[in-house]
N, C-alpha and C positions, 0 to 999 in steps of 0.2 A: 372341387378346386375353386369354383366360383364363390362358394360360401366362405371358403378360407380367405380368399382375396377380399371379400366384403368385410369379413371380421377385422382383417388387418387394416383395411381402409378406414373402418369405423374407429379402430384404436388410434390411428394417426390423427383422424379428425378430432377425436376427443382430446388428445394431447394438445393439438393446436388451439382448441377452444380454451383449455385450461391455461395455456400460455398467454392468450389474449386477456383473459380475466386477471391473471397475475400482473400483466403489464399495466392494465388499467388501474389496479390498486397497488402500483409499484412502491408508493411511499410506505404503506403498511407492510408490504412484503420486505422492504429494506429494513424496517425495524425488527421484524421477525428474524431476518437473516443475521443481523448484527447480534441479536440476542442469542441465536444459535451458536454463533462464533464464540461469544462470551461463555456460553455453557460448555462448549467443547474445550476451551482453554481452562475453564474452572473444574472440569471433571476430575483430573488427577488430584487437585487440592481437595475436592469433595471426598474422594476415596480416602485420602490421608486423614482428614478430619473425622471421617466415619469410623476409623480404626482406633481412635483415641478413646480410652476407657478409664474412668476414675471409680474404682470399686465396681459397683453394679451399674453405675450411671454411664450411659453412652450418649453421645451427642445426637439429638434427633435430626432427621434429614432437613427439615425446614430451618433449623438453627445452623446446620452446616452450610446451607445455601446462603444464609444471611452473612455468616463469617466469610465465605468465599467471595461474595460480592463486595463486602467491605474491604477485603484485602486487595481485590482488583481495583476498586475505586481509589484506595489509598496509593497504590503504585502509580496509577495514571495521574492522580492529583499531584503526587510528588514530582513526576516528570514535568507536568505543566508548571508547577511552582519553580522548578529548576529552570525551565525555558524562559519564563517571564523576565527575570533579571538578565538572562543571557541575551534575549532579544533587545532589551533596553541598552545593553552594552554594545550590541551590534549597531543599533541606530546611532549611538554616540560615536562609534568608530566611523560611521558613514557620514557624520556631520560635516566632515571636511573633504567629502569625495570630489567636489568640484575643484578644490584646490589641488587635490591629488592628480586630477586629470590634466591640469594646466600648468603644473610646476614640477620641479625636481626631475628625477630620472625619466618619469613617464613622458614628460613634455618632449624630450628628444626623440623617443620612439614614435610618438604620434606625429611629430613633424616630418619624420622620414617616411612614415606610412602615408601621410597626407600628400607629400610631394610625389611619391610613386603613383598613387591613385590618380591625382590630377594630371600628371604627365602621361600616364598610360591611357586614361579614358577622358580626354579633355572635352569631347563633345557631349558625353553623357553626364558628366559631373559639373563642368563649368569651373571657372577660375575661383569663384567664391566658396567652393565646397570646403568644408572643414570637418574632418572625421571626429574631432573632439566634440564639436557642437552637436553633431548628429547623434553620437553615442550618449551624451549628456541628456539630450531631449528624450531619447528612448528610455533611459534609466528613470527620468522624471515621470514619464508616462507609466512605467512599470510599477513604481512605488506610489503612484497617485498623488504626486506633488501638485499643489495648486487646485485640488478638488474643491467642490462646493461643500462647505462645512455643514450646513443644515441637512443636506442630503446624506452626507457621510454619517452624521449622528443618527438620523432616521434609519438608515440602512444597518447601522451597528446594532440598534435596539431590536430591529426586526430579526436580524441574524441571531442575536442573543436569545430572543424569545423562541425561535425555531429550534435552537440548540438545546434549550432547557426542556422543551417538549420531547425532542428526540431522545435526550439522555434519560428522562423519566420513563418514557415508553420502553426503551431498551432495558433499563434496570428492572422495571416491573415484569416484563415478559421473561427476562433472564432468570428471575427468582423462581418462576413456575417451571421453567425448563430444567433448572438445577434440582429443585425439590421434588419434581415429578418426572422421573426418568421415563423416556418414551412417550411423553405427553403428546407431542406433535404426531408421532407415529400412530398412537392409539386413536387420535382424532381422525386421521386420514383413513384408518382401518374402519372406523365406525361409519364414515361417509361413503366408503367404497363398497362395491359388491363383495359378498363373503368369499367368493372363489379367489379373490386377489389378496386375501389376508396374508398368506404365507409369503407371497412375492413382495408385498409392501414391507413386511417385517425384515426379510432378507435385504431388501434395498436400503432400509433405514440403518441396519447394522453395518452394512458395507460403507455407506456414506459417512456414518459417524466415525468408523475406524480410520478411513482414509483421510477425512478432513481434520480429525483430531491430530493425527500425525503431521499433517501438512502445516496446520497453523502453529503447533508447538515448534515444528522444525524451522519455519520462517522467522518466528520470534527469536529463537536461538541464533539463527543466521544473522538477523539484523543486529543483535547485541554483539556478536563477534566482530562484525564489520565496523560497528561503532567503536569498539575497543581498539581494534587494529589501526583504524584511521586516526583515532585520538592520540595514540602513542606516537604515530608517525608525525602528525602535525605538531605535537608538543616538543618531542625530543630531536627530531630531524629538522623540521621547518622552523623551530623556535617560535611558534605561534602562541599568542596569548591563550592560556589553558581554557578559559571560558569560551572564547571564540572557537578553539579547536574542538571542544566537546560538542558545541552546538552544530558546527559544520559536520562533524563526524556522525552525529545523531541524524541529521538530515539525509546524509548519504546512506546511512543504514536503513532508514525508512523508505527512501526511494528505491533501494535495492529489491524491495518486495515486488516491484514491477519487473518482470523478466525483460531482458534485452534493452528496452528503452530506459528503465530506471537507472541502471549503472551509468549509461551514457549521459543522462541528465545530471547525475551526481558528479561526474568528471567535469562537465562544463560549469556547474555551479561552484565547485571547489576552485577551479581556475579563476572564475569571475570574482569570487570573494577574496581570493589571494591577491588579485589585481587591484581591487578597490581598497583593500586594507593594507596594501603593501607599505611596509616600513623597513628601511634598510637595517638588517640585523646581521651584517656580514655577507649577505647575498646580493647579487645584482638582481634586477627584476626578471631577467631571463632565467637565471638559476633558480629563483623562487618559483616561477611557473613550472620549470622542468621538474623540480623536486616535488611540487604538489601533484603533478601528473604521475610521477614515479610512485608516490605513496599510494594514491588511489588505484593505480593500475596493478601494483603488487597485491594489494588487498583483494582486488577483483580476481586476479589469477588464483589466489588461495581459495576464494569463494567458488570459482568455476571448477577447480580440480578437487576440492575437498568437501565443501559444504553442500553445494547444489546436487552432486550425484547422490549423496546420502538422502536428501530430502525428496527429490523428484523420483528416484528409483523406487522408493518405498511408498509413495502416495499417488502422485499424478499418473505415472506410467504411460506417458504420451510422448510421441516423437517431437523433437525440437521444432521442426517446421510446422507441425500441427499446432503446437502451442503458440508459435509466432503468428500464424494466420488467425487463430482464435482471438488473440490479444488485439490484432488490427481490427477485426470485426466488432469486438466489444467496445473498443475506443470510438469507432465510428458511430455506434448505436447510442452509447451512454457516456461518452466522454471519459474524463479522468476516473470517475467512479467505476465505469465499465472495465477499464484497464486493471484496476485493483481487484475486482471480483471475478475476472474472466476465468482464471484457472479453477478456483473452487466451484463456480457454477458449472463450468464445462465438465468437471469431474462428476458432479451430481447427475448431470444429464447423461453422461456415458453409463453410469450405473443404472439409471432408470431405463435407458434404451436397451441395455443388456438383459434386463429382466422382463420388460413388457413389449419390446419390439423385436425380439429375436425372430429370425426368419427372413428379415430384410437384409440383403448383403451389406448395405452401407452401415447399418446400425451394428451388425455383427462384427464388421471390421473395426469400428472405432471402440468397441467394448471388448475386443478379443484380449488385449493386453491385461485388462483388469481380471478377466477370468483366468488367464494364465498365472 
């Protein structure tokens, strides 16, 4: 019994040491993780290209990997090229946001809100309080108006350099992950004791299957949400099509974050509708109400149709469990932690089920995966 406990304690200690090492080299681990995601997304395309035959010629694995990466890069590049003019149009639309806040229909709303706040909280706010000025100051700070130009240029070049290094690293690693299936698994097997080989292989197969379905599912989910919101913004809200597509795309991307993402998308949609409000037959109140109705309807479709299909087939975790994991990941690693919380937690559950069975806690969190 004592030897069994010592072995389990040694296993837990080893896992903790590995986690510390991975945290120390988290930048490299992030590149490897992103490359793994790219390889999981590209695996169906790799299989399709591998089936193509022209006479006796079949596409080699390395060439299929290159074609897959080129297609993924082309799709992402197309999205970026689409977003650049859209962001320029958004900035042009925001060029008159200060006038929007101080004139027209919005001025009357802000005057009434300002009067109510000052009359209700005179001691806390004072007679000179103006909600328009406070909101304008916040928006200026948020978009960086009045920043130091040399510092901004230096920061932009530094960010661009880091992005180029990150993109090159991810593409380079992704090529080998795609062209050499199970490369990472074989590397881990070679480094680990031989008695763990079968467990490592089973763990790798389970993780690949679960995460591949998860990432393909959330990509499909984001596209559907983008499409639904775009149609609503264009045909119901009568929003400029370019602006509608951009806003819908942002809400679709944010929806990847469970719980918090949809809420941020609702707030962002209302804020942009407010800042870009142009009377198109709607009062500003009706405009905001329609914006909320569109995003909420899409969210209900997502909650009752898309998410059950995705989470039931991949994550297999309780909603409260997911919520707590996201909170902890956001506390530890910020926004990035929120995005990667679910796939990382899924991987840890699979690993715990294989290597830490016998501990009640790890058996509980991995039970649904075994079922």
